[in-house]
N, C-alpha and C positions, 0 to 999 in steps of 0.2 A: 421270482414271482413279481409281476408288475403291480403297481399301486397307483390308484387314481388320486390326483391332488387337485383340489379346488383352487383356482387362481382368480382373484378379483382383479378386474381391469379398471384402472383409473384414467380418466381423461383430464388432462391438465387444462385449467382455465387460466389464461395468461392476461396480464394487464397490458394495455396498449397506451402509447406506442412503446417500442423498444428503447432501451437506454444504452448509450454509447459506452464502450469499454476503454479504460485506460490501464495499460499494463505497466507495472512499476518494477524496475530493476533495483538492485542495491543502490542506496544513496545516503547522503548525509545532510542533516540540517544543523547549522551552527549558531551559537550565540555570538554576539559581537565581541565579547571578551575572548572566546576561543578562536574566532576568526583572526583577531589581531595577533594572538600567540603563534598561530600557524603561518600567517602571511605578512605580518608586520603591522606596526602602529598605524591606526586610522585607516586601515585597509577597507576598501569597498568591493563587494562582489560585482562580477562582470556578467550581466545577463546575455545569453546567446540564443535562447529559444523559449518562447512562452509555453506554459503548460495548460492543461485543460481547465484548471481552476483560476479564476480571476486574480491577477496580481502575483501568481506563482510562476517561477521560471527556472530553467536549467542554467547553470553557470559555467563559465569557462574554467573555473577553478576546480581542482580535484585534490584529494588527499589519499594517503595509504591507510588501510585498516590493518592493524597488527593485533592478532589474537594469540593465545597461548600456543597454538599449533600451526598457524599459517598466516599468510598475508594476501590481501587484495590490494593491488596497486591502482592508482588513478581512478578512484571512486568519485563519481560526480557529486558536487554540492548543489543543492537546490535552495533557491532564495525565495523570499528575503530572509534576513537573519531572524532568529527566534529568541525567546526568553531563555530557553534551555537547549543545549545541543542534544541531538537524537540521531541514532543510526538505524536505518531500516534495511534488513537483509532477509533472505529467504531461508527456509529450513536447510536447503542444500548448501548454501553459503556457510551456515553455522557449523557444519561438519568440518570444513576446511579450516575455519578459524579456531575451532575447539571451544566454542561456547554454546550455551543452551538458552537462548532468549525465549521469553514467553510470547504468545499471541496477544497483542494489545492494540487498543485504539491509539491513534497518534496522540502524543502528549502524556499518556499514562505510563510513566517510566519509573515509578517507585518500585523498588525491589527487583529491578532488571539488572543484568550483568553489564559491566563496563567493557571498555576496549581502549587501545591506544590509537590516536590519530597522528599521522605524520604529515607535515606540510613543508614547504620550502624554507620556512624561517624557524620552525620549532616543532615540538610535539606537545600533545595534550593527552593526559591519561584520564579518561572518563571513569568514574566509579559507578556509573549507571547510565542507561540511555539506549541500550541495544534492544530492539524489538523485532518480531515478525508482525507486520501490520495486519490487523484484522480486516478481512475483506469488507467493503462498505460501499454505500451509494451516497454521493453528495447530491443534494437537491435544494432548490429554492422552496420557500413556503408554498408558493402557488403550485409547484410540482407535487409537494406532499399532499396538498388538498386533492389534486387530480388522482393520485394513486391511492388515496385513502390511508395514508400512514402519517406518523409523527416522529419527531426527533427521538432517537434511541430505540425505536422499534427494531425488531429482528424479523427479517423476511427470508424467503427462499427465491432463487432465481434460476431460470432455465437457459442453458446454452445449447444452441442448435447447430453446431458444426458437424457436418457429415462425418460419421465414423467415430466421433467422440462426444455424442450428445451427453450432457451432464447436468445435474442439478446441484447447485451450491446452496447449502443451508447456512444458518447463522450469519446472515449478511446484515450488517449494522446500517441503519438509516441515520444519516447526519443532515440536519436541516438548518440552513442559515441564509440570510439575505446576501451573504458574501460568496455563496457557492454557485457552481454551475452543475447541471445534471450530468452525472458521470459515475460509472461503476468502476471501482478500483480493486484490482487483484495483483498479487505479486507474480513473478516470473514462473515459479513452480506451479501455481494454480492455473495460470494461463496456458502453460504447456500441457497440463493434464487435459484441458478442454480444447486444445488447438486454437485458443483465442489470440487475437492480435489487437493492438490498439486500433480503434476505429470500427471494430465489430460491434454487434449489438446483442444484448441479453434482454430477457423479459421477466418482470416480477411475477411470481406465481400467486394467483388469487386463491386457487383451491386445487387440491389434488383430486 
């Protein structure tokens, strides 16, 4: 027997303009102390490509990630050096490595699993620092004013790639004078929505 179902149709109201996408693959941030253990005393990173955020860059240097169950070789280091070392991987990566990192904002590494880093001059055993990065939008204060949001707000965004239209919820807003406007997702999330770096998403004002 057939049954009638009432379906409410919602029209998305989207905030303009769209925001450029930056897709993030697995990578490593190092402290100066750990950089020197891995590459040698007084070692300095070698920038090869600027990233979307001012002052951030991909480096020529890579390290191996060694987990309980597997290894990823030649994982790119991103500069500049930080106060604490941090490793950002995807959920898919975690299966091969044999660890279970939480979804966290960058820098929030308390209570996270560790991993072994291997460089040309030595190894570092991290007791914490591996995360799956929480999807987020970097923006300047003037951008935040335009979109009607503030630092640490949570929003939803709409991805409009044909065949894989998708809404990401729980997107963290990060506001600083040091940022540039950019939406960051990891490779797993990007693949789910057919997103590439340079594509655009839009913040949802209302469902």
